[in-house]
C-alpha positions as CSV (number, residue, x, y, z in Angstrom):
1,M,41.3,-102.1,-69.4
2,N,38.4,-100.9,-67.7
3,K,38.1,-97.1,-66.9
4,F,37.2,-96.5,-63.3
5,T,35.8,-93.2,-61.5
6,F,34.9,-92.3,-58.2
7,N,31.6,-93.1,-56.9
8,I,30.1,-91.1,-53.9
9,S,27.8,-92.3,-51.4
10,L,24.8,-89.6,-50.3
11,S,26.1,-90.4,-46.7
12,V,29.1,-87.9,-47.3
13,L,26.7,-85.0,-47.3
14,N,26.1,-85.6,-43.7
15,H,29.6,-85.7,-43.1
16,L,30.3,-82.5,-45.0
17,G,27.7,-80.5,-43.0
18,R,24.1,-81.0,-43.5
19,N,23.7,-80.1,-39.7
20,L,26.5,-77.6,-39.7
21,Y,24.5,-74.6,-38.3
22,R,23.2,-74.6,-34.9
23,N,20.4,-71.8,-35.2
24,F,17.9,-70.1,-37.3
25,I,19.9,-67.0,-37.7
26,T,23.0,-68.6,-39.2
27,V,20.9,-70.4,-41.6
28,L,19.2,-67.2,-42.5
29,G,22.7,-65.7,-43.0
30,E,23.7,-68.4,-45.4
31,A,20.8,-67.6,-47.6
32,I,21.4,-63.7,-47.4
33,S,25.0,-64.5,-48.4
34,N,23.8,-66.5,-51.4
35,S,21.6,-63.7,-52.3
36,W,24.7,-61.3,-52.1
37,D,26.7,-63.5,-54.4
38,A,24.1,-63.5,-56.8
39,D,24.4,-59.8,-57.3
40,A,20.9,-59.3,-55.8
41,K,19.8,-55.8,-54.9
42,N,16.9,-57.0,-52.7
43,V,16.4,-60.0,-50.7
44,W,12.6,-60.5,-49.4
45,I,12.3,-62.7,-46.2
46,Y,8.9,-63.9,-45.5
47,I,8.4,-65.9,-42.0
48,D,5.2,-67.4,-40.6
49,R,5.9,-68.8,-37.1
50,D,2.5,-70.3,-36.9
51,K,2.5,-72.3,-40.1
52,N,6.3,-72.9,-39.6
53,Y,7.5,-71.8,-43.0
54,L,10.3,-69.4,-44.3
55,I,10.5,-68.1,-47.8
56,I,13.5,-66.3,-49.2
57,K,13.2,-64.4,-52.5
58,D,16.0,-62.3,-54.3
59,D,16.3,-60.7,-57.6
60,G,19.9,-61.8,-58.4
61,Q,21.2,-63.2,-61.6
62,G,19.1,-66.6,-61.1
63,M,20.0,-69.7,-62.6
64,S,19.5,-71.4,-65.8
65,S,19.0,-75.2,-65.9
66,D,22.6,-75.9,-66.4
67,D,23.7,-73.5,-63.3
68,F,21.1,-75.2,-61.1
69,Q,22.3,-78.9,-61.7
70,N,26.1,-78.0,-62.0
71,K,26.5,-75.2,-59.6
72,F,23.9,-75.1,-57.1
73,L,23.5,-78.9,-56.7
74,K,27.1,-79.4,-57.1
75,I,28.3,-79.8,-53.4
76,G,31.8,-78.4,-53.4
77,Y,31.4,-76.1,-56.3
78,S,33.2,-72.8,-55.6
79,K,32.6,-69.5,-57.3
80,R,36.2,-68.5,-56.8
81,K,37.8,-70.9,-59.2
82,D,40.3,-69.7,-61.6
83,G,41.1,-66.8,-59.3
84,V,37.9,-65.0,-59.5
85,D,36.8,-63.4,-56.1
86,K,34.2,-60.9,-57.1
87,T,30.9,-60.8,-58.7
88,E,30.0,-59.2,-62.0
89,S,29.2,-56.1,-60.1
90,Q,32.4,-56.2,-58.0
91,R,31.1,-57.6,-54.9
92,P,33.4,-59.6,-53.0
93,F,32.3,-63.2,-52.9
94,I,31.0,-64.4,-49.5
95,G,30.9,-68.2,-50.4
96,R,33.8,-70.1,-50.7
97,K,33.8,-73.9,-50.3
98,G,30.4,-74.7,-51.7
99,I,29.2,-76.7,-48.8
100,G,27.3,-74.0,-46.6
101,K,24.2,-74.6,-48.8
102,L,24.1,-78.1,-47.2
103,A,23.1,-77.0,-43.9
104,L,20.7,-74.2,-45.8
105,L,19.0,-76.8,-47.6
106,S,18.6,-79.3,-44.5
107,C,16.9,-77.0,-42.3
108,A,13.3,-77.9,-43.2
109,K,11.5,-81.2,-44.1
110,R,10.8,-80.0,-47.6
111,I,12.6,-77.5,-49.4
112,H,11.2,-75.9,-52.8
113,I,13.5,-74.1,-55.2
114,I,12.6,-72.2,-58.4
115,S,15.0,-69.8,-60.4
116,K,15.2,-68.1,-63.5
117,T,17.6,-65.8,-65.2
118,K,16.6,-62.8,-67.4
119,D,16.8,-65.1,-70.7
120,T,15.5,-68.4,-69.3
121,D,12.3,-69.8,-68.0
122,F,12.0,-71.0,-64.2
123,V,13.8,-74.2,-63.2
124,G,13.8,-76.1,-59.9
125,G,13.2,-78.9,-57.7
126,I,12.1,-80.1,-54.3
127,I,14.5,-81.5,-51.7
128,D,12.5,-83.7,-49.4
129,N,15.0,-84.3,-46.4
130,R,12.8,-87.1,-45.1
131,D,13.3,-89.1,-48.5
132,L,17.2,-88.0,-48.7
133,D,17.7,-89.4,-44.9
134,N,16.1,-92.7,-46.3
135,A,18.4,-92.6,-49.2
136,I,21.4,-92.0,-47.1
137,D,20.6,-94.8,-44.8
138,D,20.4,-97.2,-48.0
139,D,23.7,-95.9,-49.2
140,L,22.3,-94.4,-52.5
141,T,24.5,-92.3,-54.7
142,P,23.5,-88.8,-55.9
143,Q,22.4,-90.4,-59.4
144,Q,20.0,-92.7,-57.5
145,Y,18.2,-89.9,-55.8
146,P,16.5,-87.4,-58.3
147,L,15.0,-84.1,-56.8
148,E,10.9,-83.9,-57.1
149,D,9.8,-81.8,-59.9
150,I,8.6,-78.3,-58.7
151,D,5.1,-77.2,-58.6
152,L,5.1,-73.6,-59.8
153,D,1.6,-73.0,-58.7
154,L,3.0,-72.9,-55.4
155,F,4.9,-69.9,-56.3
156,K,2.1,-68.3,-58.2
157,S,1.9,-65.0,-56.2
158,M,5.4,-64.5,-55.6
159,K,6.6,-65.1,-59.2
160,E,4.4,-62.3,-60.8
161,G,6.5,-59.8,-62.5
162,F,9.5,-61.7,-61.4
163,E,12.2,-61.2,-64.1
164,K,15.3,-62.9,-62.6
165,G,16.4,-64.3,-59.3
166,T,15.8,-67.1,-56.9
167,I,12.8,-68.1,-54.6
168,I,13.2,-70.9,-51.8
169,Y,10.3,-71.9,-49.8
170,F,11.3,-73.8,-46.7
171,E,8.3,-76.0,-45.5
172,D,8.1,-77.1,-42.1
173,I,11.3,-75.8,-40.3
174,N,13.3,-78.1,-38.2
175,D,12.5,-77.6,-34.5
176,G,10.1,-74.6,-35.5
177,I,10.8,-70.9,-35.7
178,R,11.3,-70.0,-32.1
179,N,12.5,-66.3,-32.5
180,R,10.1,-63.6,-32.5
181,I,10.0,-61.4,-35.6
182,E,11.4,-58.4,-33.8
183,Y,14.3,-60.4,-32.5
184,I,15.3,-61.6,-36.1
185,R,15.0,-58.0,-37.4
186,K,17.4,-56.7,-34.8
187,L,19.8,-59.4,-35.6
188,V,19.6,-59.1,-39.4
189,A,20.2,-55.4,-38.9
190,L,23.2,-56.2,-36.5
191,F,25.0,-59.1,-38.1
192,F,24.8,-58.4,-41.8
193,R,26.5,-55.3,-42.9
194,F,26.8,-55.9,-46.5
195,S,25.4,-52.3,-47.2
196,L,28.8,-51.1,-46.3
197,I,30.1,-52.3,-49.4
198,D,27.1,-51.9,-51.6
199,D,24.5,-49.6,-50.2
200,S,21.9,-50.7,-52.8
201,F,21.8,-54.1,-51.0
202,K,18.3,-54.1,-49.2
203,I,16.9,-56.7,-46.9
204,Y,13.0,-57.1,-46.1
205,L,11.3,-59.0,-43.6
206,N,7.6,-59.4,-44.3
207,D,7.8,-56.8,-46.9
208,D,9.1,-54.2,-44.1
209,P,12.8,-53.1,-44.8
210,I,15.2,-54.0,-42.2
211,T,17.1,-50.7,-41.5
212,L,19.3,-49.4,-38.6
213,N,16.3,-48.1,-36.8
214,E,16.0,-51.6,-35.4
215,L,19.0,-50.9,-33.4
216,N,17.8,-47.5,-31.8
217,D,17.5,-49.2,-28.4
218,L,21.4,-50.0,-28.6
219,S,22.5,-46.8,-30.0
220,L,20.5,-44.6,-27.5
221,S,22.2,-46.6,-24.6
222,T,25.5,-45.9,-26.0
223,Q,27.9,-43.9,-24.0
224,F,31.4,-43.8,-25.6
225,V,32.6,-44.6,-29.0
226,W,36.1,-45.4,-30.4
227,Q,36.2,-45.2,-34.2
228,I,39.0,-47.4,-35.7
229,N,40.5,-45.9,-38.8
230,S,38.2,-44.4,-41.4
231,I,34.9,-46.2,-42.0
232,N,31.9,-44.8,-43.9
233,D,29.4,-46.5,-41.6
234,P,25.8,-45.2,-41.4
235,Y,25.3,-46.6,-37.8
236,L,28.3,-44.4,-36.7
237,K,27.3,-41.4,-38.8
238,D,23.7,-41.5,-37.9
239,K,23.3,-43.2,-34.6
240,I,26.2,-42.8,-32.6
241,S,28.2,-39.9,-33.9
242,A,30.1,-37.3,-31.8
243,T,27.1,-34.8,-32.7
244,N,24.7,-37.0,-31.2
245,E,23.7,-35.8,-27.8
246,H,23.7,-39.2,-25.9
247,I,27.4,-39.8,-26.8
248,K,29.6,-38.4,-24.3
249,Q,32.9,-39.1,-25.9
250,Y,34.0,-39.9,-29.4
251,N,37.6,-40.9,-30.1
252,K,39.3,-41.8,-33.3
253,V,41.8,-44.6,-33.0
254,E,44.6,-45.1,-35.8
255,S,45.7,-48.7,-36.6
256,P,48.5,-49.7,-38.9
257,L,46.5,-52.7,-39.8
258,Q,43.8,-52.5,-42.6
259,I,41.2,-52.7,-40.2
260,S,38.1,-50.5,-39.7
261,G,35.0,-50.3,-37.6
262,F,34.2,-49.3,-33.8
263,I,34.2,-50.2,-30.4
264,A,31.4,-48.6,-28.2
265,S,30.4,-49.1,-24.6
266,V,26.9,-48.5,-23.0
267,E,26.0,-47.1,-19.7
268,K,25.0,-50.6,-18.1
269,P,25.9,-54.1,-19.0
270,S,22.4,-55.0,-19.3
271,F,22.0,-52.7,-22.2
272,L,23.8,-55.1,-24.2
273,K,21.2,-57.7,-24.1
274,I,18.8,-57.6,-26.8
275,K,15.3,-57.3,-25.2
276,Q,13.0,-60.6,-24.8
277,T,16.0,-62.8,-26.0
278,T,19.0,-64.4,-24.7
279,E,21.3,-62.7,-27.2
280,T,23.9,-60.2,-25.9
281,V,25.7,-57.8,-28.4
282,T,29.4,-58.2,-28.3
283,V,32.5,-56.9,-30.3
284,D,32.5,-59.0,-33.4
285,L,34.5,-59.4,-36.5
286,Y,33.2,-58.9,-39.9
287,V,34.6,-59.9,-43.3
288,N,33.4,-58.3,-46.4
289,G,30.2,-57.2,-44.5
290,R,29.3,-60.6,-42.9
291,L,29.7,-61.7,-39.3
292,R,32.7,-64.1,-39.3
293,E,33.6,-64.2,-35.4
294,K,31.1,-63.3,-32.7
295,D,32.7,-61.8,-29.4
296,L,36.3,-61.3,-30.2
297,L,37.2,-60.6,-26.6
298,K,37.0,-64.0,-25.7
299,H,40.5,-64.3,-27.4
300,I,42.0,-61.8,-25.1
301,P,40.2,-62.8,-21.8
302,S,40.6,-60.7,-18.6
303,T,38.6,-60.0,-15.6
304,R,38.3,-56.3,-16.4
305,V,34.9,-55.1,-15.8
306,V,35.1,-52.8,-18.7
307,E,34.5,-55.7,-21.3
308,S,31.1,-56.3,-19.9
309,Y,30.1,-52.8,-21.3
310,L,31.8,-53.0,-24.8
311,Y,30.3,-54.0,-28.3
312,G,31.4,-53.2,-31.7
313,Q,32.2,-54.1,-35.2
314,I,35.6,-54.6,-36.6
315,H,36.1,-55.1,-40.3
316,F,39.2,-56.9,-41.5
317,N,38.7,-58.0,-45.2
318,L,42.1,-59.4,-45.9
319,L,41.0,-62.3,-43.9
320,D,39.2,-63.3,-47.0
321,G,42.3,-63.8,-49.2
322,D,43.6,-67.0,-51.1
323,T,43.8,-68.8,-47.9
324,D,40.7,-70.3,-46.5
325,R,40.8,-69.0,-42.8
326,F,37.3,-69.8,-41.7
327,T,36.0,-73.0,-39.8
328,S,34.0,-75.5,-41.3
329,S,30.7,-74.1,-39.8
330,R,31.8,-70.6,-41.0
331,E,31.0,-69.2,-37.7
332,G,34.7,-68.4,-36.6
333,V,38.1,-67.9,-37.9
334,I,40.7,-70.8,-37.4
335,S,42.5,-69.6,-34.1
336,D,46.1,-70.3,-35.0
337,D,46.1,-68.5,-38.4
338,P,49.2,-66.1,-38.4
339,L,47.0,-63.2,-39.7
340,F,44.1,-63.7,-37.4
341,K,46.8,-64.0,-34.3
342,T,48.3,-60.6,-35.8
343,F,44.8,-58.9,-36.0
344,L,44.3,-60.2,-32.3
345,E,47.3,-58.8,-31.1
346,E,46.4,-55.4,-32.7
347,L,43.0,-55.6,-31.1
348,N,44.4,-56.1,-27.8
349,R,46.6,-53.2,-27.8
350,I,43.5,-51.1,-28.8
351,V,41.3,-52.6,-26.0
352,Q,44.1,-52.0,-23.5
353,N,44.2,-48.2,-24.5
354,L,40.6,-48.0,-24.4
355,M,40.2,-49.2,-21.2
356,K,42.2,-46.2,-19.6
357,D,39.7,-43.9,-21.7
358,W,36.7,-45.6,-20.3
359,D,37.9,-45.3,-16.7
360,D,38.8,-41.6,-17.2
361,W,35.4,-40.8,-19.0
362,R,33.3,-42.6,-16.5
363,R,34.8,-40.9,-13.6
364,K,34.4,-37.6,-15.1
365,L,30.6,-38.5,-15.5
366,N,30.6,-39.6,-11.7
367,Q,30.1,-43.2,-12.7
368,D,32.1,-46.2,-11.4
369,G,34.9,-47.0,-13.5
370,D,37.4,-49.8,-13.7
371,P,38.4,-51.2,-10.3
372,E,41.3,-52.9,-11.7
373,D,43.0,-49.7,-13.0
374,A,45.7,-48.8,-10.7
375,R,46.2,-45.3,-11.6
376,I,44.0,-44.2,-8.7
377,T,44.1,-45.9,-5.4
378,R,41.5,-48.4,-4.2
379,K,40.6,-46.0,-1.6
380,E,39.9,-43.0,-4.0
381,R,38.0,-45.4,-6.3
382,K,35.7,-46.5,-3.5
383,S,35.3,-42.9,-2.1
384,R,34.3,-41.8,-5.7
385,E,32.0,-44.8,-6.1
386,L,30.3,-43.9,-2.5
387,F,29.8,-40.2,-3.8
388,N,28.1,-41.3,-7.2
389,T,25.7,-43.7,-5.1
390,V,24.8,-40.7,-2.9
391,V,24.4,-38.5,-5.8
392,D,22.2,-41.0,-7.8
393,D,19.9,-41.0,-4.9
394,I,19.5,-37.0,-4.4
395,V,19.8,-35.6,-8.2
396,P,16.3,-34.8,-9.8
397,P,15.4,-36.7,-12.9
398,Q,16.7,-35.9,-16.4
399,S,13.4,-34.0,-17.2
400,S,13.8,-31.6,-14.4
401,A,14.5,-28.0,-15.5
402,N,17.3,-27.7,-12.9
403,R,19.1,-30.9,-13.9
404,S,21.8,-29.3,-15.8
405,H,22.5,-26.9,-13.0
406,V,22.6,-29.8,-10.6
407,D,24.8,-31.9,-12.8
408,E,27.3,-28.9,-12.9
409,W,27.2,-28.7,-9.0
410,V,27.9,-32.2,-8.7
411,N,30.8,-32.2,-11.1
412,S,32.3,-29.3,-9.1
413,L,32.0,-31.4,-5.9
414,S,33.4,-34.7,-7.3
415,D,37.0,-34.4,-6.5
416,D,36.6,-32.9,-3.0
417,A,34.0,-35.5,-2.2
418,Q,36.4,-38.2,-3.1
419,F,39.1,-36.7,-0.8
420,N,36.7,-35.8,2.0
421,L,34.7,-39.1,2.1
422,S,38.0,-41.0,2.3
423,S,39.6,-38.8,4.9
424,Y,36.3,-39.2,7.0
425,A,36.5,-42.8,6.9
426,E,40.3,-42.6,7.9
427,C,39.2,-40.6,10.9
428,F,36.6,-42.9,11.7
429,V,38.7,-46.1,11.6
430,S,41.7,-44.7,13.5
431,E,39.8,-42.9,16.3
432,N,37.6,-45.9,16.9
433,L,40.4,-48.3,16.9
434,L,42.2,-46.2,19.3
435,R,38.9,-46.2,21.7
436,K,39.1,-49.9,21.7
437,F,42.6,-50.1,22.3
438,I,42.1,-47.8,25.2
439,K,39.4,-49.9,26.7
440,H,41.4,-53.0,26.0
441,K,44.3,-51.8,28.0
442,N,42.0,-50.8,30.8
443,L,43.6,-47.2,30.7
444,R,42.1,-44.7,33.0
445,L,40.9,-41.2,32.3
446,S,43.2,-38.6,33.7
447,D,41.5,-35.7,35.9
448,E,41.9,-33.2,32.9
449,A,40.1,-35.8,30.9
450,Q,37.3,-36.3,33.3
451,A,36.9,-32.5,33.4
452,K,36.7,-32.3,29.6
453,L,34.2,-35.3,29.4
454,I,31.9,-33.4,31.8
455,E,32.1,-30.3,29.7
456,Y,31.5,-32.6,26.4
457,K,28.4,-34.2,27.9
458,Q,27.0,-30.9,28.9
459,K,27.3,-29.5,25.5
460,E,25.5,-32.3,24.0
461,Q,22.9,-32.3,26.4
462,N,22.2,-28.4,25.7
463,A,22.0,-29.3,22.0
464,K,19.5,-32.0,22.6
465,N,17.5,-29.8,24.8
466,I,17.3,-27.0,22.1
467,A,16.5,-29.6,19.3
468,N,13.5,-31.3,21.7
469,I,15.5,-34.5,21.4
470,S,14.9,-37.3,24.3
471,F,16.4,-40.1,22.8
472,E,20.0,-41.3,22.9
473,I,22.3,-40.3,20.1
474,R,25.5,-42.2,20.7
475,H,25.1,-46.0,20.4
476,N,26.3,-46.6,24.0
477,A,27.3,-44.8,27.1
478,D,31.0,-45.4,26.6
479,D,32.7,-42.2,27.6
480,L,35.4,-42.5,25.1
481,L,33.1,-41.9,22.4
482,F,33.0,-38.2,23.4
483,F,36.8,-37.8,22.9
484,S,38.1,-37.0,19.4
485,M,41.9,-37.8,18.0
486,D,43.5,-35.2,20.2
487,D,42.1,-36.3,23.6
488,L,42.7,-40.0,22.5
489,A,46.2,-39.3,21.4
490,N,47.1,-38.1,24.8
491,F,45.7,-41.1,26.4
492,V,47.8,-43.6,24.7
493,D,50.8,-42.1,22.8
494,K,51.9,-38.8,24.4
495,P,55.7,-38.2,24.5
496,V,57.5,-36.8,27.5
497,D,59.5,-34.6,25.3
498,Q,56.9,-33.0,22.9
499,Q,60.0,-31.7,20.9
500,K,62.0,-34.6,20.4
501,Q,60.2,-37.8,21.0
502,P,57.4,-39.2,18.3
503,G,53.8,-39.4,19.4
504,I,50.4,-39.4,18.0
505,S,49.6,-36.5,20.2
506,R,52.1,-34.2,18.4
507,D,50.4,-35.0,15.1
508,A,47.0,-34.7,16.7
509,K,47.5,-31.0,17.3
510,V,47.8,-30.3,13.5
511,Y,45.4,-32.9,12.7
512,K,42.4,-31.8,14.6
513,P,41.5,-28.4,13.0
514,V,41.4,-29.8,9.4
515,R,39.7,-33.2,10.8
516,D,37.0,-31.0,12.2
517,A,36.8,-28.8,8.9
518,V,36.1,-32.2,7.1
519,A,33.6,-33.5,9.6
520,H,31.8,-30.1,9.0
521,T,31.6,-31.1,5.2
522,A,34.0,-28.2,4.3
523,I,36.0,-28.1,1.0
524,L,39.6,-27.9,1.9
525,T,42.3,-25.8,0.3
526,P,45.2,-27.9,-1.5
527,T,47.4,-26.9,1.3
528,A,44.9,-28.1,4.0
529,K,44.5,-31.5,2.1
530,Q,48.4,-32.0,1.9
531,S,48.7,-31.2,5.5
532,L,45.7,-33.7,6.4
533,N,47.3,-36.4,4.2
534,T,50.8,-36.1,5.6
535,T,49.6,-35.8,9.2
536,Y,47.4,-38.9,8.6
537,E,50.2,-40.9,7.4
538,N,52.1,-40.3,10.6
539,I,49.0,-41.2,12.6
540,K,48.4,-44.2,10.7
541,A,51.8,-45.6,11.2
542,R,51.8,-44.9,14.8
543,V,48.3,-46.5,15.2
544,K,49.4,-49.7,13.4
545,K,52.5,-49.8,15.6
546,L,50.5,-49.8,18.6
547,L,48.1,-52.2,17.3
548,E,50.7,-54.7,16.6
């Protein structure tokens, strides 16, 4: 009987993911991850946007002829077979399924690959994706599509002194290289944190090392930091530690999960946007140093304003276990995975507590906090926001010699300003509503009120004469504008028995002196504040009843 075997069409390559990755950065990430898995100490990236090519060179273990054919070109080959999950130098493997290379090797028209181990010569080949497309259209098998022979002269300058490693030349990148070099440097620094596991791993772009200095704009815009469990992260230590002057608050958060990292907030949401790009920094998930899920907060959606200020990096290496929890595109985690769901529940707990800190700390800095935080009333929050707005217009710049003194003075006024501004607003609204009510009811002024009106008008005219003012101060000639709460109360709600019957006029007697102090921008005593609050609540209730 004949022996039968599977025969695979090259068209399966398209189904497995030749077009898996959507952008240049993720393709770059696949190449960097391959270098990491090869135990490279250095990765050199060369980009020429004008000539539309990319070269990636590493000093990893390299490949022999057998490795190149039976590992690199074997789609689906996994380094993790037989339970091995670390490299010879004990790095955790990043690759898993052996299909990520498909997208990597399909991102340009022609891809030239050479590699060598310490003990073997260069091997390699050329993948011409236009020819491969034709072979797929013709339903050829892999055996019917041999790679082109490599031209080592193309790598002449790059292979000098090259003992071991791999060089890949991507000729004529699909759709071109649209990203600016500065942008690529920032994203590589941000998204590839392999150095947290092995600090000997270095990445270079056009021969310049990529360091955390690429993120200085972001770090200097950072205001608050929450460190999660213990982590030795140079970004935390050198850029946004508690000792950095621009970091206003630094808090350590304990979690029972084996996670680590940080969440930070910037002073303004616009600071999370990477300059001259459409990219925004978010709270991201890393597994063994590689970005695995961008914008974790989308899994715990809310309308809280705090989220628009946050960024961070959470490391959860347990996700890279025996179970493959990552999506086919390798750009996310399978959403219904039980361990990932447990992680999201813990992240939600951390974020909910963090939001309270954020609101408290922002208000202490006289900056707008979280309007959804109900621990202070909406009226108090709006009063504080108005105070902050006024302060922003009047304080000197940070470079001013007096700025520190002014900041101290502003801080000392903030709580009183919050009270006084809301109290003034209450006075303004309640008294003007009473005026409109009196006018609507066509209530006539008493003889006593008429006498007071003449007195009030004369006082104002005398003051205008002294100030040499000839224009009108009040919006219109309405006589009621000259009367304050005590007078207005007598017009509309004066009880016959002042001792037994309720009425606004009774409260207005207590209200007036404290109200006048507020109008004269005085800072009130705690007793005066309590008296004003209590009295106003009575007045408000009576005014609401009148307006019904």
